[in-house]
DSSP file (Angstrom, degrees, kcal/mol; ACC not computed):
  #  RESIDUE AA STRUCTURE BP1 BP2  ACC     N-H-->O    O-->H-N    N-H-->O    O-->H-N    TCO  KAPPA ALPHA  PHI   PSI    X-CA   Y-CA   Z-CA
    1    1 A M     >        0   0    0      0, 0.0     4,-1.9     0, 0.0     5,-0.2   0.000 360.0 360.0 360.0 -39.6    0.0    0.0    0.0
    2    2 A L  H  >  +     0   0    0      1,-0.2     4,-2.1     2,-0.2     5,-0.1   0.908 360.0  54.1 -61.9 -39.4    2.8    2.4    0.8
    3    3 A N  H  > S+     0   0    0      1,-0.2     4,-2.3     2,-0.2    -1,-0.2   0.899 105.1  52.9 -57.9 -41.9    4.4    1.7   -2.5
    4    4 A I  H  > S+     0   0    0      1,-0.2     4,-2.0     2,-0.2    -1,-0.2   0.907 109.4  47.7 -59.7 -46.1    1.3    2.5   -4.4
    5    5 A K  H  X S+     0   0    0     -4,-1.9     4,-2.5     1,-0.2    -1,-0.2   0.890 111.4  52.5 -63.8 -39.1    1.0    6.0   -2.7
    6    6 A K  H  X S+     0   0    0     -4,-2.1     4,-2.0     1,-0.2    -1,-0.2   0.909 109.0  47.4 -64.2 -40.7    4.6    6.7   -3.3
    7    7 A N  H  X S+     0   0    0     -4,-2.3     4,-1.6     2,-0.2    -1,-0.2   0.855 111.2  52.0 -70.3 -32.8    4.3    5.9   -7.0
    8    8 A I  H  X S+     0   0    0     -4,-2.0     4,-2.2     2,-0.2    -2,-0.2   0.922 109.8  49.9 -62.0 -46.0    1.1    8.1   -7.3
    9    9 A G  H  X S+     0   0    0     -4,-2.5     4,-2.0     1,-0.2    -2,-0.2   0.902 108.2  52.9 -62.8 -40.3    3.0   11.0   -5.6
   10   10 A D  H  X S+     0   0    0     -4,-2.0     4,-2.1     2,-0.2    -1,-0.2   0.848 106.9  52.4 -62.1 -36.3    5.8   10.6   -8.0
   11   11 A I  H  X S+     0   0    0     -4,-1.6     4,-2.1     2,-0.2    -2,-0.2   0.938 110.7  47.5 -63.1 -46.8    3.4   10.8  -11.0
   12   12 A G  H  X S+     0   0    0     -4,-2.2     4,-1.8     1,-0.2    -2,-0.2   0.886 112.2  48.9 -63.9 -39.1    2.0   14.0   -9.7
   13   13 A M  H  X S+     0   0    0     -4,-2.0     4,-2.1     1,-0.2    -1,-0.2   0.893 110.3  51.9 -68.9 -41.0    5.4   15.5   -9.1
   14   14 A S  H  X S+     0   0    0     -4,-2.1     4,-1.9     1,-0.2    -2,-0.2   0.898 109.0  49.7 -64.3 -40.4    6.6   14.5  -12.6
   15   15 A N  H  X S+     0   0    0     -4,-2.1     4,-2.6     2,-0.2    -1,-0.2   0.868 108.8  52.4 -67.8 -38.4    3.6   16.2  -14.2
   16   16 A R  H  X S+     0   0    0     -4,-1.8     4,-3.0     1,-0.2     5,-0.2   0.926 108.7  50.5 -64.1 -41.6    4.1   19.4  -12.2
   17   17 A K  H  X S+     0   0    0     -4,-2.1     4,-2.6     1,-0.2    -2,-0.2   0.911 110.0  50.9 -63.1 -39.4    7.7   19.5  -13.4
   18   18 A K  H  X S+     0   0    0     -4,-1.9     4,-2.9     2,-0.2    -1,-0.2   0.916 112.0  46.4 -62.0 -42.7    6.5   19.0  -17.0
   19   19 A I  H  X S+     0   0    0     -4,-2.6     4,-2.5     2,-0.2    -2,-0.2   0.914 113.3  48.0 -69.8 -40.5    4.1   21.8  -16.7
   20   20 A I  H  X S+     0   0    0     -4,-3.0     4,-2.8     2,-0.2    -2,-0.2   0.921 112.9  49.0 -60.7 -42.2    6.6   24.2  -15.1
   21   21 A L  H  X S+     0   0    0     -4,-2.6     4,-2.6    -5,-0.2    -2,-0.2   0.933 111.4  49.9 -62.5 -46.3    9.1   23.3  -17.8
   22   22 A G  H  X S+     0   0    0     -4,-2.9     4,-2.4     2,-0.2    -2,-0.2   0.909 111.6  47.7 -63.2 -42.1    6.5   23.9  -20.5
   23   23 A V  H  X S+     0   0    0     -4,-2.5     4,-2.6     2,-0.2    -2,-0.2   0.942 112.0  50.5 -62.1 -47.3    5.5   27.4  -19.0
   24   24 A V  H  X S+     0   0    0     -4,-2.8     4,-2.4     1,-0.2    -2,-0.2   0.929 110.7  49.2 -56.3 -45.0    9.2   28.3  -18.7
   25   25 A C  H  X S+     0   0    0     -4,-2.6     4,-3.0     1,-0.2     5,-0.2   0.932 111.5  48.6 -57.0 -48.1    9.7   27.3  -22.4
   26   26 A V  H  X S+     0   0    0     -4,-2.4     4,-2.6     1,-0.2     5,-0.2   0.931 112.8  47.7 -62.9 -43.5    6.7   29.4  -23.6
   27   27 A V  H  X S+     0   0    0     -4,-2.6     4,-2.4     2,-0.2    -1,-0.2   0.902 113.2  48.0 -65.7 -41.6    7.9   32.5  -21.6
   28   28 A I  H  X S+     0   0    0     -4,-2.4     4,-2.5     2,-0.2    -2,-0.2   0.928 113.5  47.6 -63.6 -48.9   11.4   32.1  -22.9
   29   29 A L  H  X S+     0   0    0     -4,-3.0     4,-2.1     2,-0.2    -2,-0.2   0.884 112.5  49.3 -61.7 -40.1   10.1   31.8  -26.6
   30   30 A T  H  X S+     0   0    0     -4,-2.6     4,-2.4    -5,-0.2     5,-0.3   0.923 111.6  48.3 -66.9 -42.2    7.8   34.8  -26.2
   31   31 A A  H  X S+     0   0    0     -4,-2.4     4,-3.0    -5,-0.2     5,-0.3   0.923 110.5  51.6 -63.9 -40.7   10.5   36.9  -24.8
   32   32 A A  H  X S+     0   0    0     -4,-2.5     4,-2.3     2,-0.2    -1,-0.2   0.900 111.6  47.9 -65.0 -39.6   12.9   35.9  -27.7
   33   33 A I  H  X S+     0   0    0     -4,-2.1     4,-2.5     2,-0.2    -2,-0.2   0.960 116.2  41.4 -64.3 -51.7   10.2   36.8  -30.3
   34   34 A F  H  X S+     0   0    0     -4,-2.4     4,-2.5     1,-0.2    -2,-0.2   0.882 115.7  50.7 -66.3 -38.5    9.4   40.2  -28.8
   35   35 A G  H  X S+     0   0    0     -4,-3.0     4,-2.5    -5,-0.3    -1,-0.2   0.911 109.7  51.8 -66.1 -37.6   13.1   40.9  -28.1
   36   36 A G  H  X S+     0   0    0     -4,-2.3     4,-2.0    -5,-0.3    -2,-0.2   0.910 110.2  47.8 -61.8 -45.1   13.9   40.0  -31.7
   37   37 A K  H  X S+     0   0    0     -4,-2.5     4,-2.7     2,-0.2     5,-0.2   0.919 111.1  51.6 -60.5 -42.7   11.2   42.3  -33.1
   38   38 A Y  H  X S+     0   0    0     -4,-2.5     4,-2.5     1,-0.2    -2,-0.2   0.937 110.3  47.3 -60.1 -45.7   12.4   45.1  -30.9
   39   39 A L  H  X S+     0   0    0     -4,-2.5     4,-2.2     2,-0.2    -1,-0.2   0.868 111.5  52.2 -64.2 -37.4   16.1   44.7  -32.0
   40   40 A I  H  X S+     0   0    0     -4,-2.0     4,-2.3     2,-0.2    -1,-0.2   0.951 112.2  44.5 -63.6 -50.6   14.9   44.6  -35.6
   41   41 A S  H  X S+     0   0    0     -4,-2.7     4,-2.5     1,-0.2    -2,-0.2   0.874 110.9  54.4 -61.4 -35.5   12.9   47.8  -35.2
   42   42 A L  H  X S+     0   0    0     -4,-2.5     4,-2.4    -5,-0.2    -1,-0.2   0.899 108.3  48.5 -64.5 -40.3   15.7   49.5  -33.4
   43   43 A Q  H  X S+     0   0    0     -4,-2.2     4,-2.2     2,-0.2    -2,-0.2   0.901 111.0  51.6 -63.6 -39.3   18.2   48.7  -36.2
   44   44 A K  H  X S+     0   0    0     -4,-2.3     4,-2.8     2,-0.2     5,-0.2   0.925 110.4  48.7 -62.8 -44.3   15.7   50.0  -38.7
   45   45 A Y  H  X S+     0   0    0     -4,-2.5     4,-2.8     1,-0.2     5,-0.3   0.923 111.4  47.8 -62.8 -43.1   15.4   53.2  -36.7
   46   46 A K  H  X S+     0   0    0     -4,-2.4     4,-1.9     2,-0.2    -1,-0.2   0.883 112.5  50.1 -64.3 -37.8   19.1   53.7  -36.4
   47   47 A K  H  X S+     0   0    0     -4,-2.2     4,-1.8    -5,-0.2    -2,-0.2   0.965 113.6  45.3 -66.2 -51.4   19.6   53.1  -40.2
   48   48 A V  H  X S+     0   0    0     -4,-2.8     4,-0.7     1,-0.2    -2,-0.2   0.924 116.1  44.5 -62.9 -45.5   16.8   55.6  -41.1
   49   49 A T  H  < S+     0   0    0     -4,-2.8     3,-0.3    -5,-0.2    -1,-0.2   0.866 113.4  50.4 -69.2 -30.2   18.0   58.4  -38.7
   50   50 A S  H  < S+     0   0    0     -4,-1.9    -1,-0.2    -5,-0.3    -2,-0.2   0.825 115.0  43.5 -75.8 -25.6   21.7   58.0  -39.6
   51   51 A E  H  < S+     0   0    0     -4,-1.8     2,-0.3    -5,-0.2    -1,-0.2   0.462  86.4 119.4 -94.9  -2.1   20.9   58.2  -43.4
   52   52 A M     <  -     0   0    0     -4,-0.7     2,-0.5    -3,-0.3    -3,-0.0  -0.457  46.3-164.4 -68.2 126.1   18.4   61.1  -43.0
   53   53 A K        -     0   0    0     -2,-0.3     2,-0.7    82,-0.0    -2,-0.1  -0.929  11.6-144.4-112.8 136.9   19.5   64.2  -44.9
   54   54 A I        -     0   0    0     -2,-0.5    81,-0.1    64,-0.0    64,-0.0  -0.869  20.7-157.1 -98.8 117.5   18.2   67.6  -44.3
   55   55 A G        -     0   0    0     -2,-0.7     2,-0.4     1,-0.1    63,-0.1  -0.145  17.7-105.8 -81.7 178.7   17.9   69.6  -47.5
   56   56 A S        -     0   0    0     61,-0.1     2,-0.5    62,-0.1    -1,-0.1  -0.864  23.2-146.5-108.0 149.1   17.8   73.3  -47.9
   57   57 A V        -     0   0    0     -2,-0.4     2,-1.2     5,-0.0    61,-0.1  -0.936  13.8-134.4-117.5 131.3   14.7   75.4  -48.7
   58   58 A D    >   -     0   0    0     -2,-0.5     3,-2.0     1,-0.2     4,-0.1  -0.712  18.8-165.9 -81.6 100.8   14.9   78.6  -50.8
   59   59 A L  G >  S+     0   0    0     -2,-1.2     3,-1.4     1,-0.3    -1,-0.2   0.700  81.6  70.4 -64.4 -19.8   12.6   80.8  -48.6
   60   60 A S  G 3  S+     0   0    0      1,-0.2    -1,-0.3    -3,-0.1    27,-0.1   0.753 100.1  48.7 -64.4 -24.4   12.3   83.3  -51.4
   61   61 A K  G <  S+     0   0    0     -3,-2.0     2,-0.6    26,-0.1    -1,-0.2   0.327  90.9  93.9 -98.9   6.0   10.2   80.8  -53.2
   62   62 A V  S <  S-     0   0    0     -3,-1.4    25,-0.3    -4,-0.1     3,-0.1  -0.898  73.4-134.2-104.2 115.8    7.9   80.1  -50.2
   63   63 A A        -     0   0    0     -2,-0.6    21,-0.2     1,-0.1    -2,-0.1  -0.263  34.0 -87.3 -66.5 153.2    4.7   82.1  -50.2
   64   64 A D  S    S+     0   0    0     19,-0.1     2,-0.3    81,-0.0    21,-0.2  -0.297  84.9  73.0 -55.8 139.7    3.6   83.9  -47.0
   65   65 A G  E    S-A   84   0A   0     19,-2.5    19,-3.2    -3,-0.1     2,-0.4  -0.920  81.4 -54.7 147.5-170.4    1.4   81.6  -44.8
   66   66 A K  E     -A   83   0A   0     -2,-0.3    80,-3.3    17,-0.2     2,-0.4  -0.881  42.3-168.2-108.3 136.4    1.3   78.6  -42.5
   67   67 A Y  E     -A   82   0A   0     15,-2.7    15,-3.3    -2,-0.4     2,-0.4  -0.976   8.5-152.0-127.9 138.3    2.7   75.1  -43.5
   68   68 A L  E     +A   81   0A   0     76,-0.5     2,-0.3    -2,-0.4    13,-0.2  -0.921  23.1 165.2-109.5 134.5    2.2   71.8  -41.7
   69   69 A G  E     -A   80   0A   0     11,-2.4    11,-3.0    -2,-0.4     2,-0.3  -0.989  10.3-173.8-148.5 155.8    4.8   69.1  -42.0
   70   70 A S  E     -A   79   0A   0     -2,-0.3     2,-0.3     9,-0.2     9,-0.2  -0.958  10.6-170.3-145.5 164.5    5.7   65.9  -40.2
   71   71 A C  E     -A   78   0A   0      7,-2.3     7,-2.8    -2,-0.3     2,-0.4  -0.945   7.8-174.2-155.8 134.5    8.3   63.2  -40.0
   72   72 A D  E     +A   77   0A   0     -2,-0.3     5,-0.2     5,-0.2     2,-0.2  -0.992   9.4 175.4-137.0 126.3    8.0   59.9  -38.1
   73   73 A V  E >   -A   76   0A   0      3,-3.2     2,-2.0    -2,-0.4     3,-1.1  -0.599  58.5 -89.9-133.0  76.3   10.8   57.2  -37.7
   74   74 A V  T 3  S+     0   0    0      1,-0.3   -32,-0.1    -2,-0.2     3,-0.1  -0.358 120.0  24.8  60.2 -73.8    9.6   54.5  -35.4
   75   75 A Y  T 3  S+     0   0    0     -2,-2.0     2,-0.4     1,-0.1    -1,-0.3   0.667 124.4  47.7 -95.5 -17.2   10.6   55.8  -32.0
   76   76 A V  E <   +A   73   0A   0     -3,-1.1    -3,-3.2    23,-0.1     2,-0.3  -0.982  62.3 159.7-130.1 135.9   10.8   59.5  -32.8
   77   77 A G  E     -AB  72  98A   0     21,-2.0    21,-2.5    -2,-0.4     2,-0.3  -0.994  11.0-174.3-149.0 153.9    8.2   61.7  -34.6
   78   78 A A  E     -AB  71  97A   0     -7,-2.8    -7,-2.3    -2,-0.3     2,-0.4  -0.997  11.9-164.5-148.4 151.9    7.3   65.3  -35.0
   79   79 A T  E     -AB  70  96A   0     17,-2.1    17,-1.9    -2,-0.3    16,-1.2  -0.997  21.2-176.2-129.6 130.9    4.6   67.5  -36.5
   80   80 A V  E     -AB  69  94A   0    -11,-3.0   -11,-2.4    -2,-0.4     2,-0.5  -0.929  23.7-146.8-129.7 152.6    5.3   71.3  -36.9
   81   81 A S  E     -AB  68  93A   0     12,-2.5    12,-2.9    -2,-0.3     2,-0.5  -0.989  21.7-165.1-116.2 122.0    3.5   74.3  -38.1
   82   82 A V  E     -AB  67  92A   0    -15,-3.3   -15,-2.7    -2,-0.5     2,-0.5  -0.916   5.9-154.9-115.7 132.1    5.7   76.8  -39.7
   83   83 A T  E     -AB  66  91A   0      8,-2.8     7,-2.4    -2,-0.5     8,-1.3  -0.909  11.2-169.5-109.7 130.3    4.7   80.5  -40.4
   84   84 A V  E     +AB  65  89A   0    -19,-3.2   -19,-2.5    -2,-0.5     2,-0.3  -0.960  10.2 169.3-116.9 133.4    6.5   82.3  -43.2
   85   85 A K  E >   - B   0  88A   0      3,-2.5     3,-0.6    -2,-0.4   -22,-0.1  -0.957  69.7  -3.4-146.3 129.1    6.2   86.0  -43.9
   86   86 A D  T 3  S-     0   0    0     -2,-0.3     3,-0.1     1,-0.2    -1,-0.1   0.906 129.7 -56.8  59.9  43.3    8.3   88.2  -46.3
   87   87 A S  T 3  S+     0   0    0    -25,-0.3     2,-0.4     1,-0.2    -1,-0.2   0.763 117.9 110.4  58.3  28.3   10.4   85.2  -47.1
   88   88 A K  E <  S-B   85   0A   0     -3,-0.6    -3,-2.5   -26,-0.1     2,-0.8  -0.978  72.7-122.4-130.5 145.2   11.3   84.7  -43.5
   89   89 A I  E     +B   84   0A   0     -2,-0.4    -5,-0.2    -5,-0.2     3,-0.1  -0.785  35.0 169.2 -82.3 117.8   10.4   82.0  -41.0
   90   90 A I  E     +     0   0A   0     -7,-2.4     2,-0.3    -2,-0.8    -1,-0.2   0.599  59.7  17.6-107.0 -16.1    8.8   83.9  -38.2
   91   91 A D  E     -B   83   0A   0     -8,-1.3    -8,-2.8     2,-0.0     2,-0.4  -0.975  48.5-171.0-157.7 140.2    7.3   81.0  -36.1
   92   92 A I  E     -B   82   0A   0     -2,-0.3     2,-0.5   -10,-0.2   -10,-0.2  -0.952  11.3-167.9-134.0 117.5    7.6   77.4  -35.6
   93   93 A V  E     -B   81   0A   0    -12,-2.9   -12,-2.5    -2,-0.4     2,-1.1  -0.910  17.3-141.5-105.6 124.5    5.1   75.6  -33.5
   94   94 A L  E     +B   80   0A   0     -2,-0.5   -14,-0.2   -14,-0.2     3,-0.1  -0.750  22.9 178.1 -85.4  99.9    5.8   72.0  -32.4
   95   95 A V  E     +     0   0A   0    -16,-1.2     2,-0.3    -2,-1.1    -1,-0.2   0.888  68.2   4.7 -70.5 -41.6    2.4   70.5  -32.7
   96   96 A K  E     -B   79   0A   0    -17,-1.9   -17,-2.1    -3,-0.2     2,-0.3  -0.998  57.0-178.1-145.3 141.2    3.5   67.0  -31.7
   97   97 A H  E     -B   78   0A   0     -2,-0.3     2,-0.7   -19,-0.2   -19,-0.2  -0.816   8.5-165.2-144.5 104.9    6.8   65.5  -30.6
   98   98 A K  E     +B   77   0A   0    -21,-2.5   -21,-2.0    -2,-0.3     2,-0.3  -0.790  38.9 123.3 -89.3 110.5    7.0   61.7  -30.0
   99   99 A T        -     0   0    0     -2,-0.7   -23,-0.1   -23,-0.2    -2,-0.1  -0.969  50.6-149.8-158.6 166.6   10.2   61.0  -28.1
  100  100 A D  S    S-     0   0    0     -2,-0.3     3,-0.2   -25,-0.0    -1,-0.1   0.735  99.0  -0.3-105.1 -61.8   11.7   59.4  -24.9
  101  101 A K  S    S+     0   0    0      1,-0.1     4,-0.1     2,-0.1    -2,-0.0   0.317 109.1  90.7-113.9   4.8   14.8   61.4  -24.2
  102  102 A G    >   +     0   0    0      1,-0.2     3,-2.1     2,-0.1     4,-0.4   0.286  43.6 113.7 -92.2   9.5   14.8   63.9  -27.1
  103  103 A K  G >  S+     0   0    0      1,-0.3     3,-1.7     2,-0.2    -1,-0.2   0.845  72.7  60.6 -57.4 -34.5   12.9   66.8  -25.6
  104  104 A P  G >  S+     0   0    0      0, 0.0     3,-1.8     0, 0.0    -1,-0.3   0.777  89.9  73.5 -60.5 -21.9   16.0   69.1  -25.6
  105  105 A G  G X  S+     0   0    0     -3,-2.1     3,-1.6     1,-0.3     4,-0.2   0.696  75.9  78.8 -62.1 -16.7   16.0   68.6  -29.4
  106  106 A E  G X  S+     0   0    0     -3,-1.7     3,-1.5    -4,-0.4     4,-0.3   0.731  76.8  74.1 -61.3 -23.6   12.9   71.0  -29.5
  107  107 A A  G X> S+     0   0    0     -3,-1.8     4,-1.4     1,-0.3     3,-0.8   0.689  74.9  81.0 -66.6 -18.2   15.4   73.9  -29.1
  108  108 A V  H <> S+     0   0    0     -3,-1.6     4,-2.4     1,-0.2    -1,-0.3   0.798  80.2  65.3 -59.2 -27.3   16.4   73.4  -32.7
  109  109 A T  H <> S+     0   0    0     -3,-1.5     4,-1.9     1,-0.2    -1,-0.2   0.903  99.1  51.1 -60.4 -40.3   13.3   75.4  -33.8
  110  110 A A  H <> S+     0   0    0     -3,-0.8     4,-2.7    -4,-0.3    -1,-0.2   0.920 108.7  52.8 -62.3 -44.5   14.7   78.5  -32.2
  111  111 A E  H  X S+     0   0    0     -4,-1.4     4,-3.2     1,-0.2     5,-0.3   0.916 107.2  52.2 -57.2 -46.0   18.0   78.0  -34.1
  112  112 A V  H  X>S+     0   0    0     -4,-2.4     4,-2.0     1,-0.2     5,-1.0   0.927 111.5  45.3 -58.0 -43.8   16.1   77.7  -37.4
  113  113 A I  H  <5S+     0   0    0     -4,-1.9    -1,-0.2     2,-0.2    -2,-0.2   0.897 115.5  47.7 -67.9 -38.7   14.3   80.9  -36.9
  114  114 A K  H  <5S+     0   0    0     -4,-2.7    -2,-0.2     1,-0.2    -1,-0.2   0.949 122.6  32.9 -66.1 -46.9   17.5   82.7  -35.8
  115  115 A E  H  <5S-     0   0    0     -4,-3.2    -2,-0.2    -5,-0.2    -1,-0.2   0.652  95.3-137.7 -84.9 -15.4   19.6   81.4  -38.7
  116  116 A Q  T  <5S+     0   0    0     -4,-2.0     2,-0.3    -5,-0.3   -57,-0.2   0.920  73.2  94.7  56.1  40.5   16.7   81.3  -41.2
  117  117 A S  S   <S-     0   0    0     -5,-1.0    -1,-0.2    -6,-0.2    -2,-0.2  -0.993  75.8-137.7-160.5 150.7   18.1   78.0  -42.4
  118  118 A L  S    S+     0   0    0     -2,-0.3     2,-1.6     1,-0.2    -6,-0.1   0.534  88.1  91.1 -87.1  -7.7   17.7   74.2  -41.8
  119  119 A Q        +     0   0    0     -7,-0.1     2,-0.3    -4,-0.1    -1,-0.2  -0.546  60.8 128.8 -91.1  72.9   21.4   73.9  -41.8
  120  120 A V        -     0   0    0     -2,-1.6     2,-0.1     1,-0.0    -8,-0.0  -0.818  66.0 -84.9-124.4 162.1   21.9   74.3  -38.1
  121  121 A D        -     0   0    0     -2,-0.3   -10,-0.1     1,-0.1     2,-0.1  -0.396  45.4-114.3 -69.0 141.2   23.8   72.3  -35.5
  122  122 A M        -     0   0    0     -2,-0.1     2,-0.5     1,-0.1     5,-0.2  -0.374  35.7-102.5 -70.1 151.3   21.9   69.3  -33.9
  123  123 A I    >   -     0   0    0      3,-0.4     3,-2.3     4,-0.2     7,-0.2  -0.688  42.3-112.4 -79.9 122.7   21.2   69.6  -30.2
  124  124 A T  T 3  S+     0   0    0     -2,-0.5    -1,-0.1     1,-0.3    -3,-0.0  -0.313 101.2  18.6 -57.8 134.9   23.7   67.4  -28.3
  125  125 A G  T 3  S+     0   0    0    -20,-0.0    -1,-0.3   -21,-0.0   -20,-0.1   0.383 124.3  59.4  82.9  -3.8   22.1   64.5  -26.7
  126  126 A A    <>  +     0   0    0     -3,-2.3     4,-2.5   -22,-0.1    -3,-0.4  -0.207  58.4 138.5-145.5  47.2   19.0   64.8  -28.9
  127  127 A T  H  > S+     0   0    0      1,-0.2     4,-2.6     2,-0.2     5,-0.2   0.949  74.1  47.7 -58.9 -53.0   20.5   64.4  -32.3
  128  128 A N  H  > S+     0   0    0      1,-0.2     4,-2.4     2,-0.2    -1,-0.2   0.875 113.1  48.2 -62.7 -40.3   17.7   62.1  -33.6
  129  129 A S  H  > S+     0   0    0      2,-0.2     4,-2.7     1,-0.2     5,-0.2   0.918 110.9  51.2 -61.0 -44.6   15.0   64.4  -32.3
  130  130 A S  H  X S+     0   0    0     -4,-2.5     4,-2.6    -7,-0.2    -2,-0.2   0.917 111.9  47.7 -62.1 -43.1   16.7   67.4  -33.8
  131  131 A K  H  X S+     0   0    0     -4,-2.6     4,-2.8     1,-0.2     5,-0.2   0.918 111.8  49.5 -65.1 -42.7   16.9   65.6  -37.2
  132  132 A V  H  X S+     0   0    0     -4,-2.4     4,-1.9     2,-0.2    -2,-0.2   0.889 112.7  47.1 -64.5 -40.6   13.3   64.6  -37.1
  133  133 A I  H  X S+     0   0    0     -4,-2.7     4,-2.3     2,-0.2    -2,-0.2   0.917 112.6  49.5 -68.6 -42.4   12.1   68.1  -36.2
  134  134 A L  H  X S+     0   0    0     -4,-2.6     4,-2.7    -5,-0.2    -2,-0.2   0.920 110.4  50.3 -61.5 -41.1   14.3   69.6  -38.9
  135  135 A K  H  X S+     0   0    0     -4,-2.8     4,-3.0     1,-0.2    -1,-0.2   0.892 108.9  52.7 -60.9 -39.2   12.9   67.1  -41.4
  136  136 A S  H  X S+     0   0    0     -4,-1.9     4,-2.1    -5,-0.2    -1,-0.2   0.901 109.4  48.4 -62.2 -41.1    9.4   68.1  -40.3
  137  137 A I  H  X S+     0   0    0     -4,-2.3     4,-2.6     2,-0.2    -2,-0.2   0.924 112.4  49.2 -67.1 -44.5   10.2   71.7  -40.9
  138  138 A E  H  X S+     0   0    0     -4,-2.7     4,-1.5     1,-0.2    -2,-0.2   0.922 111.5  48.8 -58.2 -45.3   11.6   70.9  -44.4
  139  139 A N  H  < S+     0   0    0     -4,-3.0    -1,-0.2     1,-0.2    -2,-0.2   0.865 110.6  52.0 -64.0 -35.0    8.5   68.8  -45.2
  140  140 A A  H >< S+     0   0    0     -4,-2.1     3,-2.0     1,-0.2   -72,-0.2   0.951 109.5  48.2 -66.1 -49.3    6.3   71.7  -44.1
  141  141 A L  H 3< S+     0   0    0     -4,-2.6    -1,-0.2     1,-0.3    -2,-0.2   0.733 112.2  49.6 -65.8 -22.7    8.1   74.3  -46.3
  142  142 A N  T 3< S+     0   0    0     -4,-1.5    -1,-0.3    -5,-0.2    -2,-0.2   0.299 102.4  81.6 -97.0   9.4    7.9   72.0  -49.3
  143  143 A S  S <  S-     0   0    0     -3,-2.0     2,-0.2     1,-0.1     3,-0.1  -0.445  91.5 -80.6-103.0 179.0    4.2   71.4  -48.8
  144  144 A R        -     0   0    0     -2,-0.2   -76,-0.5     1,-0.1    -1,-0.1  -0.490  53.4 -96.6 -76.7 150.7    1.1   73.4  -49.7
  145  145 A K              0   0    0     -2,-0.2   -78,-0.2     1,-0.1    -1,-0.1  -0.341 360.0 360.0 -64.5 147.0    0.0   76.2  -47.6
  146  146 A L              0   0    0    -80,-3.3    -1,-0.1    -3,-0.1   -79,-0.1   0.447 360.0 360.0 -72.4 360.0   -2.7   75.5  -45.0
């Protein structure tokens, strides 16, 4: 009788180990899939931002008015409203800025107004946000007036 109880107890313990092992395998597999997806999107983000070029805009060819532009590269995005008067950028409103650590990059808008050019220095520590905001401004100035 004692042998039968011991064998039944062993079977229960064996099934518990299998269930726990199965759960651990599912958790590891799920983490690997999501981790892999994250790494792929991170690589794409780095490639797109490193290859992003900011063009120049001839403000003498931009009519007075407000222009809306945006740029989005996976982890960082921006939408801006740019006001032009007498061939000068007089205001840039950051309508939306999707970022984690790039808030300091928002200062690039003041540099653009000061220099009247998109060819300004990136904000240290917020290079990608600076690039995305500048690209948004370029896209706005190359778009139709609102």
